[in-house]
mmCIF file as gemmi writes it, N, C-alpha and C atoms, coordinates in Angstrom:
data_model
loop_
_atom_site.group_PDB
_atom_site.id
_atom_site.type_symbol
_atom_site.label_atom_id
_atom_site.label_alt_id
_atom_site.label_comp_id
_atom_site.label_asym_id
_atom_site.label_entity_id
_atom_site.label_seq_id
_atom_site.pdbx_PDB_ins_code
_atom_site.Cartn_x
_atom_site.Cartn_y
_atom_site.Cartn_z
_atom_site.occupancy
_atom_site.B_iso_or_equiv
_atom_site.pdbx_formal_charge
_atom_site.auth_seq_id
_atom_site.auth_asym_id
_atom_site.pdbx_PDB_model_num
ATOM 1 N N . MET Axp A 1 ? 4.558 56.701 11.378 1 0 ? 1 A 1
ATOM 2 C CA . MET Axp A 1 ? 5.453 57.153 11.959 1 0 ? 1 A 1
ATOM 3 C C . MET Axp A 1 ? 4.651 56.044 13.162 1 0 ? 1 A 1
ATOM 4 N N . THR Axp A 2 ? 5.725 55.057 13.476 1 0 ? 2 A 1
ATOM 5 C CA . THR Axp A 2 ? 5.328 54.33 14.612 1 0 ? 2 A 1
ATOM 6 C C . THR Axp A 2 ? 4.968 55.093 15.881 1 0 ? 2 A 1
ATOM 7 N N . PRO Axp A 3 ? 4.314 54.765 17.283 1 0 ? 3 A 1
ATOM 8 C CA . PRO Axp A 3 ? 4.728 55.415 18.456 1 0 ? 3 A 1
ATOM 9 C C . PRO Axp A 3 ? 6.447 55.014 19.37 1 0 ? 3 A 1
ATOM 10 N N . ALA Axp A 4 ? 6.844 53.863 18.88 1 0 ? 4 A 1
ATOM 11 C CA . ALA Axp A 4 ? 8.465 54.081 19.009 1 0 ? 4 A 1
ATOM 12 C C . ALA Axp A 4 ? 8.824 55.138 18.239 1 0 ? 4 A 1
ATOM 13 N N . ALA Axp A 5 ? 8.663 55.278 17.033 1 0 ? 5 A 1
ATOM 14 C CA . ALA Axp A 5 ? 9.825 56.151 16.492 1 0 ? 5 A 1
ATOM 15 C C . ALA Axp A 5 ? 9.051 57.864 16.673 1 0 ? 5 A 1
ATOM 16 N N . SER Axp A 6 ? 8.004 57.813 17.329 1 0 ? 6 A 1
ATOM 17 C CA . SER Axp A 6 ? 7.417 58.743 17.493 1 0 ? 6 A 1
ATOM 18 C C . SER Axp A 6 ? 7.818 59.409 19.057 1 0 ? 6 A 1
ATOM 19 N N . THR Axp A 7 ? 8.535 58.762 19.654 1 0 ? 7 A 1
ATOM 20 C CA . THR Axp A 7 ? 9.013 58.713 21.105 1 0 ? 7 A 1
ATOM 21 C C . THR Axp A 7 ? 10.443 59.084 21.312 1 0 ? 7 A 1
ATOM 22 N N . VAL Axp A 8 ? 10.78 58.012 20.345 1 0 ? 8 A 1
ATOM 23 C CA . VAL Axp A 8 ? 12.525 58.58 20.129 1 0 ? 8 A 1
ATOM 24 C C . VAL Axp A 8 ? 12.441 59.876 19.265 1 0 ? 8 A 1
ATOM 25 N N . VAL Axp A 9 ? 11.737 60.214 18.028 1 0 ? 9 A 1
ATOM 26 C CA . VAL Axp A 9 ? 12.318 61.668 18.027 1 0 ? 9 A 1
ATOM 27 C C . VAL Axp A 9 ? 11.982 62.84 18.581 1 0 ? 9 A 1
ATOM 28 N N . LYS Axp A 10 ? 10.796 62.837 19.499 1 0 ? 10 A 1
ATOM 29 C CA . LYS Axp A 10 ? 10.854 63.56 20.416 1 0 ? 10 A 1
ATOM 30 C C . LYS Axp A 10 ? 11.948 63.855 21.591 1 0 ? 10 A 1
ATOM 31 N N . THR Axp A 11 ? 12.124 62.456 21.886 1 0 ? 11 A 1
ATOM 32 C CA . THR Axp A 11 ? 13.391 62.457 22.933 1 0 ? 11 A 1
ATOM 33 C C . THR Axp A 11 ? 14.456 62.902 22.27 1 0 ? 11 A 1
ATOM 34 N N . LEU Axp A 12 ? 15.244 62.821 21.295 1 0 ? 12 A 1
ATOM 35 C CA . LEU Axp A 12 ? 16.284 63.366 20.87 1 0 ? 12 A 1
ATOM 36 C C . LEU Axp A 12 ? 15.979 65.277 20.239 1 0 ? 12 A 1
ATOM 37 N N . ILE Axp A 13 ? 14.752 65.508 19.97 1 0 ? 13 A 1
ATOM 38 C CA . ILE Axp A 13 ? 14.312 66.895 20.571 1 0 ? 13 A 1
ATOM 39 C C . ILE Axp A 13 ? 14.973 67.526 21.27 1 0 ? 13 A 1
ATOM 40 N N . ALA Axp A 14 ? 14.328 66.816 22.699 1 0 ? 14 A 1
ATOM 41 C CA . ALA Axp A 14 ? 13.833 67.439 23.958 1 0 ? 14 A 1
ATOM 42 C C . ALA Axp A 14 ? 15.661 67.677 24.544 1 0 ? 14 A 1
ATOM 43 N N . GLN Axp A 15 ? 16.711 66.536 24.235 1 0 ? 15 A 1
ATOM 44 C CA . GLN Axp A 15 ? 18.287 66.558 23.971 1 0 ? 15 A 1
ATOM 45 C C . GLN Axp A 15 ? 18.862 67.281 23.492 1 0 ? 15 A 1
ATOM 46 N N . ASN Axp A 16 ? 18.196 68.155 22.622 1 0 ? 16 A 1
ATOM 47 C CA . ASN Axp A 16 ? 18.784 69.256 21.839 1 0 ? 16 A 1
ATOM 48 C C . ASN Axp A 16 ? 18.112 70.75 22.21 1 0 ? 16 A 1
ATOM 49 N N . PRO Axp A 17 ? 18.136 71.507 23.073 1 0 ? 17 A 1
ATOM 50 C CA . PRO Axp A 17 ? 17.637 72.352 23.513 1 0 ? 17 A 1
ATOM 51 C C . PRO Axp A 17 ? 17.413 73.281 22.083 1 0 ? 17 A 1
ATOM 52 N N . GLU Axp A 18 ? 18.635 73.528 21.077 1 0 ? 18 A 1
ATOM 53 C CA . GLU Axp A 18 ? 18.856 74.526 20.131 1 0 ? 18 A 1
ATOM 54 C C . GLU Axp A 18 ? 17.738 74.529 19.187 1 0 ? 18 A 1
ATOM 55 N N . VAL Axp A 19 ? 17.387 73.321 19.409 1 0 ? 19 A 1
ATOM 56 C CA . VAL Axp A 19 ? 15.912 72.57 17.843 1 0 ? 19 A 1
ATOM 57 C C . VAL Axp A 19 ? 14.696 72.553 18.861 1 0 ? 19 A 1
ATOM 58 N N . GLU Axp A 20 ? 14.364 73.235 19.688 1 0 ? 20 A 1
ATOM 59 C CA . GLU Axp A 20 ? 13.566 73.123 20.724 1 0 ? 20 A 1
ATOM 60 C C . GLU Axp A 20 ? 12.021 72.733 19.665 1 0 ? 20 A 1
ATOM 61 N N . ASP Axp A 21 ? 11.327 73.588 18.765 1 0 ? 21 A 1
ATOM 62 C CA . ASP Axp A 21 ? 10.799 73.049 18.212 1 0 ? 21 A 1
ATOM 63 C C . ASP Axp A 21 ? 10.966 72.616 16.648 1 0 ? 21 A 1
ATOM 64 N N . GLY Axp A 22 ? 11.663 72.146 16.25 1 0 ? 22 A 1
ATOM 65 C CA . GLY Axp A 22 ? 12.3 71.372 15.309 1 0 ? 22 A 1
ATOM 66 C C . GLY Axp A 22 ? 11.722 69.805 14.898 1 0 ? 22 A 1
ATOM 67 N N . GLY Axp A 23 ? 12.534 69.114 14.387 1 0 ? 23 A 1
ATOM 68 C CA . GLY Axp A 23 ? 12.369 67.763 13.902 1 0 ? 23 A 1
ATOM 69 C C . GLY Axp A 23 ? 13.392 66.862 13.379 1 0 ? 23 A 1
ATOM 70 N N . LEU Axp A 24 ? 12.91 65.643 13.215 1 0 ? 24 A 1
ATOM 71 C CA . LEU Axp A 24 ? 14.148 64.567 12.718 1 0 ? 24 A 1
ATOM 72 C C . LEU Axp A 24 ? 14.012 65.339 10.977 1 0 ? 24 A 1
ATOM 73 N N . ARG Axp A 25 ? 14.962 65.306 9.902 1 0 ? 25 A 1
ATOM 74 C CA . ARG Axp A 25 ? 14.987 65.852 8.798 1 0 ? 25 A 1
ATOM 75 C C . ARG Axp A 25 ? 15.928 64.076 8.105 1 0 ? 25 A 1
ATOM 76 N N . ILE Axp A 26 ? 14.513 63.773 7.241 1 0 ? 26 A 1
ATOM 77 C CA . ILE Axp A 26 ? 15.52 62.841 6.32 1 0 ? 26 A 1
ATOM 78 C C . ILE Axp A 26 ? 15.296 63.232 4.958 1 0 ? 26 A 1
ATOM 79 N N . ASP Axp A 27 ? 16.195 62.797 4.694 1 0 ? 27 A 1
ATOM 80 C CA . ASP Axp A 27 ? 17.206 62.999 3 1 0 ? 27 A 1
ATOM 81 C C . ASP Axp A 27 ? 17.265 62.067 1.977 1 0 ? 27 A 1
ATOM 82 N N . ALA Axp A 28 ? 17.025 61.823 0.703 1 0 ? 28 A 1
ATOM 83 C CA . ALA Axp A 28 ? 18.16 60.841 0.068 1 0 ? 28 A 1
ATOM 84 C C . ALA Axp A 28 ? 19.356 61.138 -0.029 1 0 ? 28 A 1
ATOM 85 N N . GLY Axp A 29 ? 20.301 60.178 0.729 1 0 ? 29 A 1
ATOM 86 C CA . GLY Axp A 29 ? 21.705 60.278 0.952 1 0 ? 29 A 1
ATOM 87 C C . GLY Axp A 29 ? 22.298 59.851 -0.057 1 0 ? 29 A 1
ATOM 88 N N . GLY Axp A 30 ? 21.804 58.545 -0.848 1 0 ? 30 A 1
ATOM 89 C CA . GLY Axp A 30 ? 22.839 58.184 -2.05 1 0 ? 30 A 1
ATOM 90 C C . GLY Axp A 30 ? 22.176 58.4 -3.531 1 0 ? 30 A 1
ATOM 91 N N . ALA Axp A 31 ? 22.855 57.516 -4.55 1 0 ? 31 A 1
ATOM 92 C CA . ALA Axp A 31 ? 22.515 58.112 -5.638 1 0 ? 31 A 1
ATOM 93 C C . ALA Axp A 31 ? 21.376 57.214 -6.475 1 0 ? 31 A 1
ATOM 94 N N . ASP Axp A 32 ? 21.328 55.93 -5.212 1 0 ? 32 A 1
ATOM 95 C CA . ASP Axp A 32 ? 20.412 54.813 -6.115 1 0 ? 32 A 1
ATOM 96 C C . ASP Axp A 32 ? 18.754 55.325 -5.018 1 0 ? 32 A 1
ATOM 97 N N . GLY Axp A 33 ? 18.993 56.174 -4.38 1 0 ? 33 A 1
ATOM 98 C CA . GLY Axp A 33 ? 17.91 56.746 -3.013 1 0 ? 33 A 1
ATOM 99 C C . GLY Axp A 33 ? 17.902 55.436 -2.201 1 0 ? 33 A 1
ATOM 100 N N . VAL Axp A 34 ? 18.34 54.333 -2.236 1 0 ? 34 A 1
ATOM 101 C CA . VAL Axp A 34 ? 18.327 53.405 -0.956 1 0 ? 34 A 1
ATOM 102 C C . VAL Axp A 34 ? 18.617 54.234 0.535 1 0 ? 34 A 1
ATOM 103 N N . ASP Axp A 35 ? 20.143 54.614 -0.022 1 0 ? 35 A 1
ATOM 104 C CA . ASP Axp A 35 ? 20.633 55.729 1.412 1 0 ? 35 A 1
ATOM 105 C C . ASP Axp A 35 ? 19.858 57.068 1.884 1 0 ? 35 A 1
ATOM 106 N N . PHE Axp A 36 ? 20.003 57.305 3.545 1 0 ? 36 A 1
ATOM 107 C CA . PHE Axp A 36 ? 19.63 58.43 3.693 1 0 ? 36 A 1
ATOM 108 C C . PHE Axp A 36 ? 20.308 59.228 4.541 1 0 ? 36 A 1
ATOM 109 N N . ALA Axp A 37 ? 20.207 60.451 4.409 1 0 ? 37 A 1
ATOM 110 C CA . ALA Axp A 37 ? 21.055 61.383 5.193 1 0 ? 37 A 1
ATOM 111 C C . ALA Axp A 37 ? 19.713 61.571 6.214 1 0 ? 37 A 1
ATOM 112 N N . VAL Axp A 38 ? 19.978 61.449 7.527 1 0 ? 38 A 1
ATOM 113 C CA . VAL Axp A 38 ? 19.011 61.918 8.864 1 0 ? 38 A 1
ATOM 114 C C . VAL Axp A 38 ? 19.821 62.992 10.215 1 0 ? 38 A 1
ATOM 115 N N . SER Axp A 39 ? 19.603 63.881 9.862 1 0 ? 39 A 1
ATOM 116 C CA . SER Axp A 39 ? 19.738 65.083 10.98 1 0 ? 39 A 1
ATOM 117 C C . SER Axp A 39 ? 18.775 65.557 11.878 1 0 ? 39 A 1
ATOM 118 N N . ILE Axp A 40 ? 19.023 66.383 12.784 1 0 ? 40 A 1
ATOM 119 C CA . ILE Axp A 40 ? 18.061 66.834 13.491 1 0 ? 40 A 1
ATOM 120 C C . ILE Axp A 40 ? 18.144 68.493 13.404 1 0 ? 40 A 1
ATOM 121 N N . THR Axp A 41 ? 17.211 68.958 13.011 1 0 ? 41 A 1
ATOM 122 C CA . THR Axp A 41 ? 17.191 70.725 12.737 1 0 ? 41 A 1
ATOM 123 C C . THR Axp A 41 ? 15.775 71.288 13.34 1 0 ? 41 A 1
ATOM 124 N N . GLU Axp A 42 ? 16.19 72.767 12.916 1 0 ? 42 A 1
ATOM 125 C CA . GLU Axp A 42 ? 15.437 73.409 13.852 1 0 ? 42 A 1
ATOM 126 C C . GLU Axp A 42 ? 13.994 73.165 13.099 1 0 ? 42 A 1
ATOM 127 N N . VAL Axp A 43 ? 13.938 73.822 11.444 1 0 ? 43 A 1
ATOM 128 C CA . VAL Axp A 43 ? 12.876 74.034 10.788 1 0 ? 43 A 1
ATOM 129 C C . VAL Axp A 43 ? 13.26 73.284 9.489 1 0 ? 43 A 1
ATOM 130 N N . PRO Axp A 44 ? 11.954 72.943 8.665 1 0 ? 44 A 1
ATOM 131 C CA . PRO Axp A 44 ? 12.234 72.257 7.654 1 0 ? 44 A 1
ATOM 132 C C . PRO Axp A 44 ? 12.67 72.911 6.273 1 0 ? 44 A 1
ATOM 133 N N . GLU Axp A 45 ? 13.457 72.625 5.424 1 0 ? 45 A 1
ATOM 134 C CA . GLU Axp A 45 ? 13.426 73.291 3.978 1 0 ? 45 A 1
ATOM 135 C C . GLU Axp A 45 ? 12.457 73.685 3.637 1 0 ? 45 A 1
ATOM 136 N N . PRO Axp A 46 ? 12.559 74.964 3.014 1 0 ? 46 A 1
ATOM 137 C CA . PRO Axp A 46 ? 11.073 75.101 2.128 1 0 ? 46 A 1
ATOM 138 C C . PRO Axp A 46 ? 10.644 73.948 1.324 1 0 ? 46 A 1
ATOM 139 N N . THR Axp A 47 ? 11.108 72.912 0.631 1 0 ? 47 A 1
ATOM 140 C CA . THR Axp A 47 ? 10.821 72.161 -0.368 1 0 ? 47 A 1
ATOM 141 C C . THR Axp A 47 ? 10.324 70.889 0.902 1 0 ? 47 A 1
ATOM 142 N N . ASP Axp A 48 ? 10.396 70.961 1.868 1 0 ? 48 A 1
ATOM 143 C CA . ASP Axp A 48 ? 10.312 69.571 2.671 1 0 ? 48 A 1
ATOM 144 C C . ASP Axp A 48 ? 8.842 69.267 2.999 1 0 ? 48 A 1
ATOM 145 N N . SER Axp A 49 ? 8.566 67.919 3.151 1 0 ? 49 A 1
ATOM 146 C CA . SER Axp A 49 ? 6.889 68.084 3.471 1 0 ? 49 A 1
ATOM 147 C C . SER Axp A 49 ? 7.1 66.978 5.103 1 0 ? 49 A 1
ATOM 148 N N . VAL Axp A 50 ? 6.501 68.316 5.677 1 0 ? 50 A 1
ATOM 149 C CA . VAL Axp A 50 ? 6.252 67.755 7.455 1 0 ? 50 A 1
ATOM 150 C C . VAL Axp A 50 ? 5.103 66.719 7.642 1 0 ? 50 A 1
ATOM 151 N N . VAL Axp A 51 ? 5.65 65.58 8.471 1 0 ? 51 A 1
ATOM 152 C CA . VAL Axp A 51 ? 5.196 64.451 8.753 1 0 ? 51 A 1
ATOM 153 C C . VAL Axp A 51 ? 4.853 64.569 10.423 1 0 ? 51 A 1
ATOM 154 N N . GLU Axp A 52 ? 3.856 64.428 11.014 1 0 ? 52 A 1
ATOM 155 C CA . GLU Axp A 52 ? 3.759 64.92 12.391 1 0 ? 52 A 1
ATOM 156 C C . GLU Axp A 52 ? 2.629 63.556 13.341 1 0 ? 52 A 1
ATOM 157 N N . SER Axp A 53 ? 3.451 62.895 14.17 1 0 ? 53 A 1
ATOM 158 C CA . SER Axp A 53 ? 2.711 62.11 14.888 1 0 ? 53 A 1
ATOM 159 C C . SER Axp A 53 ? 3.125 62.255 16.161 1 0 ? 53 A 1
ATOM 160 N N . ASP Axp A 54 ? 2.117 62.257 16.758 1 0 ? 54 A 1
ATOM 161 C CA . ASP Axp A 54 ? 1.768 62.626 18.638 1 0 ? 54 A 1
ATOM 162 C C . ASP Axp A 54 ? 3.162 63.345 18.86 1 0 ? 54 A 1
ATOM 163 N N . GLY Axp A 55 ? 2.524 64.749 18.313 1 0 ? 55 A 1
ATOM 164 C CA . GLY Axp A 55 ? 3.952 66.055 18.92 1 0 ? 55 A 1
ATOM 165 C C . GLY Axp A 55 ? 4.994 65.443 17.818 1 0 ? 55 A 1
ATOM 166 N N . ALA Axp A 56 ? 5.827 64.3 17.61 1 0 ? 56 A 1
ATOM 167 C CA . ALA Axp A 56 ? 7.091 64.356 16.684 1 0 ? 56 A 1
ATOM 168 C C . ALA Axp A 56 ? 7.096 65.101 15.261 1 0 ? 56 A 1
ATOM 169 N N . LYS Axp A 57 ? 7.925 65.753 14.84 1 0 ? 57 A 1
ATOM 170 C CA . LYS Axp A 57 ? 7.54 66.153 13.447 1 0 ? 57 A 1
ATOM 171 C C . LYS Axp A 57 ? 9.207 65.33 12.961 1 0 ? 57 A 1
ATOM 172 N N . VAL Axp A 58 ? 8.675 65.018 11.403 1 0 ? 58 A 1
ATOM 173 C CA . VAL Axp A 58 ? 9.778 64.307 10.55 1 0 ? 58 A 1
ATOM 174 C C . VAL Axp A 58 ? 9.662 65.549 9.425 1 0 ? 58 A 1
ATOM 175 N N . PHE Axp A 59 ? 10.793 66.005 8.889 1 0 ? 59 A 1
ATOM 176 C CA . PHE Axp A 59 ? 10.816 66.612 7.762 1 0 ? 59 A 1
ATOM 177 C C . PHE Axp A 59 ? 11.723 65.855 6.686 1 0 ? 59 A 1
ATOM 178 N N . LEU Axp A 60 ? 10.571 65.688 5.614 1 0 ? 60 A 1
ATOM 179 C CA . LEU Axp A 60 ? 10.929 64.384 4.194 1 0 ? 60 A 1
ATOM 180 C C . LEU Axp A 60 ? 11.125 65.839 3.426 1 0 ? 60 A 1
ATOM 181 N N . GLY Axp A 61 ? 12.947 65.549 3.324 1 0 ? 61 A 1
ATOM 182 C CA . GLY Axp A 61 ? 13.203 66.231 1.919 1 0 ? 61 A 1
ATOM 183 C C . GLY Axp A 61 ? 12.633 65.39 0.525 1 0 ? 61 A 1
ATOM 184 N N . GLU Axp A 62 ? 12.915 66.424 -0.769 1 0 ? 62 A 1
ATOM 185 C CA . GLU Axp A 62 ? 11.912 66.318 -1.574 1 0 ? 62 A 1
ATOM 186 C C . GLU Axp A 62 ? 11.876 64.556 -2.08 1 0 ? 62 A 1
ATOM 187 N N . SER Axp A 63 ? 13.607 64.083 -2.473 1 0 ? 63 A 1
ATOM 188 C CA . SER Axp A 63 ? 13.949 62.811 -2.648 1 0 ? 63 A 1
ATOM 189 C C . SER Axp A 63 ? 13.212 61.841 -2.012 1 0 ? 63 A 1
ATOM 190 N N . ALA Axp A 64 ? 13.434 62.243 -0.769 1 0 ? 64 A 1
ATOM 191 C CA . ALA Axp A 64 ? 12.76 60.772 0.195 1 0 ? 64 A 1
ATOM 192 C C . ALA Axp A 64 ? 11.828 60.747 0.136 1 0 ? 64 A 1
ATOM 193 N N . VAL Axp A 65 ? 10.703 61.796 -0.425 1 0 ? 65 A 1
ATOM 194 C CA . VAL Axp A 65 ? 9.498 61.884 -0.11 1 0 ? 65 A 1
ATOM 195 C C . VAL Axp A 65 ? 8.645 61.018 -1.175 1 0 ? 65 A 1
ATOM 196 N N . MET Axp A 66 ? 9.673 60.763 -2.67 1 0 ? 66 A 1
ATOM 197 C CA . MET Axp A 66 ? 9.386 59.941 -3.726 1 0 ? 66 A 1
ATOM 198 C C . MET Axp A 66 ? 9.292 58.367 -2.881 1 0 ? 66 A 1
ATOM 199 N N . VAL Axp A 67 ? 10.51 58.248 -2.443 1 0 ? 67 A 1
ATOM 200 C CA . VAL Axp A 67 ? 11.029 56.586 -2.043 1 0 ? 67 A 1
ATOM 201 C C . VAL Axp A 67 ? 10.257 56.135 -0.703 1 0 ? 67 A 1
ATOM 202 N N . LEU Axp A 68 ? 9.84 57.305 0.209 1 0 ? 68 A 1
ATOM 203 C CA . LEU Axp A 68 ? 9.365 57.012 1.736 1 0 ? 68 A 1
ATOM 204 C C . LEU Axp A 68 ? 7.435 57.294 1.466 1 0 ? 68 A 1
ATOM 205 N N . ASP Axp A 69 ? 7.129 57.563 0.36 1 0 ? 69 A 1
ATOM 206 C CA . ASP Axp A 69 ? 5.737 57.613 0.609 1 0 ? 69 A 1
ATOM 207 C C . ASP Axp A 69 ? 5.049 56.077 0.856 1 0 ? 69 A 1
ATOM 208 N N . ASP Axp A 70 ? 5.712 55.261 0.834 1 0 ? 70 A 1
ATOM 209 C CA . ASP Axp A 70 ? 4.563 54.013 0.987 1 0 ? 70 A 1
ATOM 210 C C . ASP Axp A 70 ? 5.353 53.221 2.155 1 0 ? 70 A 1
ATOM 211 N N . LYS Axp A 71 ? 6.006 54.433 2.432 1 0 ? 71 A 1
ATOM 212 C CA . LYS Axp A 71 ? 6.565 53.607 4.052 1 0 ? 71 A 1
ATOM 213 C C . LYS Axp A 71 ? 6.413 54.092 5.538 1 0 ? 71 A 1
ATOM 214 N N . VAL Axp A 72 ? 6.916 53.253 6.1 1 0 ? 72 A 1
ATOM 215 C CA . VAL Axp A 72 ? 6.507 53.753 7.693 1 0 ? 72 A 1
ATOM 216 C C . VAL Axp A 72 ? 7.999 53.811 8.325 1 0 ? 72 A 1
ATOM 217 N N . LEU Axp A 73 ? 8.071 54.632 9.368 1 0 ? 73 A 1
ATOM 218 C CA . LEU Axp A 73 ? 9.529 54.847 10.044 1 0 ? 73 A 1
ATOM 219 C C . LEU Axp A 73 ? 9.087 54.191 11.435 1 0 ? 73 A 1
ATOM 220 N N . ASP Axp A 74 ? 10.434 53.388 11.902 1 0 ? 74 A 1
ATOM 221 C CA . ASP Axp A 74 ? 10.246 53.005 13.326 1 0 ? 74 A 1
ATOM 222 C C . ASP Axp A 74 ? 11.532 52.956 13.668 1 0 ? 74 A 1
ATOM 223 N N . ALA Axp A 75 ? 11.939 52.902 15.07 1 0 ? 75 A 1
ATOM 224 C CA . ALA Axp A 75 ? 12.44 53.149 15.863 1 0 ? 75 A 1
ATOM 225 C C . ALA Axp A 75 ? 12.736 52.625 16.955 1 0 ? 75 A 1
ATOM 226 N N . SER Axp A 76 ? 14.139 52.487 17.346 1 0 ? 76 A 1
ATOM 227 C CA . SER Axp A 76 ? 14.507 51.557 18.612 1 0 ? 76 A 1
ATOM 228 C C . SER Axp A 76 ? 15.636 52.052 19.385 1 0 ? 76 A 1
ATOM 229 N N . VAL Axp A 77 ? 16.382 51.924 20.522 1 0 ? 77 A 1
ATOM 230 C CA . VAL Axp A 77 ? 16.949 52.309 21.394 1 0 ? 77 A 1
ATOM 231 C C . VAL Axp A 77 ? 17.892 50.804 22.111 1 0 ? 77 A 1
ATOM 232 N N . ASP Axp A 78 ? 19.209 50.809 21.667 1 0 ? 78 A 1
ATOM 233 C CA . ASP Axp A 78 ? 19.494 49.882 22.125 1 0 ? 78 A 1
ATOM 234 C C . ASP Axp A 78 ? 20.034 49.853 23.765 1 0 ? 78 A 1
ATOM 235 N N . ASP Axp A 79 ? 20.833 49.019 24.656 1 0 ? 79 A 1
ATOM 236 C CA . ASP Axp A 79 ? 20.736 48.909 25.726 1 0 ? 79 A 1
ATOM 237 C C . ASP Axp A 79 ? 22.022 50.108 26.015 1 0 ? 79 A 1
ATOM 238 N N . ALA Axp A 80 ? 22.77 50.368 24.912 1 0 ? 80 A 1
ATOM 239 C CA . ALA Axp A 80 ? 23.947 51.398 25.051 1 0 ? 80 A 1
ATOM 240 C C . ALA Axp A 80 ? 23.342 53.246 24.927 1 0 ? 80 A 1
ATOM 241 N N . GLY Axp A 81 ? 22.066 52.866 24.624 1 0 ? 81 A 1
ATOM 242 C CA . GLY Axp A 81 ? 21.235 54.319 24.254 1 0 ? 81 A 1
ATOM 243 C C . GLY Axp A 81 ? 21.445 54.525 22.336 1 0 ? 81 A 1
ATOM 244 N N . ALA Axp A 82 ? 22.039 53.676 21.914 1 0 ? 82 A 1
ATOM 245 C CA . ALA Axp A 82 ? 22.457 54.134 20.626 1 0 ? 82 A 1
ATOM 246 C C . ALA Axp A 82 ? 20.787 53.988 20.118 1 0 ? 82 A 1
ATOM 247 N N . VAL Axp A 83 ? 20.366 54.952 19.12 1 0 ? 83 A 1
ATOM 248 C CA . VAL Axp A 83 ? 19.566 54.605 18.228 1 0 ? 83 A 1
ATOM 249 C C . VAL Axp A 83 ? 19.511 54.501 17.113 1 0 ? 83 A 1
ATOM 250 N N . GLN Axp A 84 ? 18.224 53.417 16.211 1 0 ? 84 A 1
ATOM 251 C CA . GLN Axp A 84 ? 18.139 53.036 15.253 1 0 ? 84 A 1
ATOM 252 C C . GLN Axp A 84 ? 17.197 52.923 14.561 1 0 ? 84 A 1
ATOM 253 N N . PHE Axp A 85 ? 17.476 53.738 13.28 1 0 ? 85 A 1
ATOM 254 C CA . PHE Axp A 85 ? 16.04 53.785 12.721 1 0 ? 85 A 1
ATOM 255 C C . PHE Axp A 85 ? 15.729 52.882 11.599 1 0 ? 85 A 1
ATOM 256 N N . ALA Axp A 86 ? 14.79 52.728 11.359 1 0 ? 86 A 1
ATOM 257 C CA . ALA Axp A 86 ? 14.358 51.533 10.442 1 0 ? 86 A 1
ATOM 258 C C . ALA Axp A 86 ? 12.701 51.78 9.247 1 0 ? 86 A 1
ATOM 259 N N . ILE Axp A 87 ? 12.978 51.575 8.412 1 0 ? 87 A 1
ATOM 260 C CA . ILE Axp A 87 ? 11.968 51.872 7.36 1 0 ? 87 A 1
ATOM 261 C C . ILE Axp A 87 ? 11.576 50.469 6.817 1 0 ? 87 A 1
ATOM 262 N N . ALA Axp A 88 ? 10.461 50.822 6.83 1 0 ? 88 A 1
ATOM 263 C CA . ALA Axp A 88 ? 9.5 49.392 6.553 1 0 ? 88 A 1
ATOM 264 C C . ALA Axp A 88 ? 8.169 49.638 5.615 1 0 ? 88 A 1
ATOM 265 N N . GLN Axp A 89 ? 7.603 48.813 4.816 1 0 ? 89 A 1
ATOM 266 C CA . GLN Axp A 89 ? 6.265 49.083 4.212 1 0 ? 89 A 1
ATOM 267 C C . GLN Axp A 89 ? 5.095 49.296 5.36 1 0 ? 89 A 1
ATOM 268 N N . GLN Axp A 90 ? 4.023 50.067 4.829 1 0 ? 90 A 1
ATOM 269 C CA . GLN Axp A 90 ? 3.184 49.961 5.289 1 0 ? 90 A 1
ATOM 270 C C . GLN Axp A 90 ? 2.295 48.868 5.452 1 0 ? 90 A 1
ATOM 271 N N . GLY Axp A 91 ? 1.595 49.004 6.537 1 0 ? 91 A 1
ATOM 272 C CA . GLY Axp A 91 ? 0.445 47.588 6.878 1 0 ? 91 A 1
ATOM 273 C C . GLY Axp A 91 ? 0.822 46.373 6.977 1 0 ? 91 A 1
């Protein structure tokens, strides 16, 4: 997770007090494993892998772990405040 992604995840969690200690959950959403479902949640699913960086938590569903194992999560916020996540190769 890049520093920008950590900042965005922490900001999203701070804006949702009902998930005060929660994180961003990512799971494969499409049959091809290329589409992802992203949500804010209070706790990970029992089978999720938890990635923490600079206080930000990302919960990866089982199917997402297989696809994202060698990837890095980045994020940006546009002038209108819309968040966009990007996944890239590590290194």
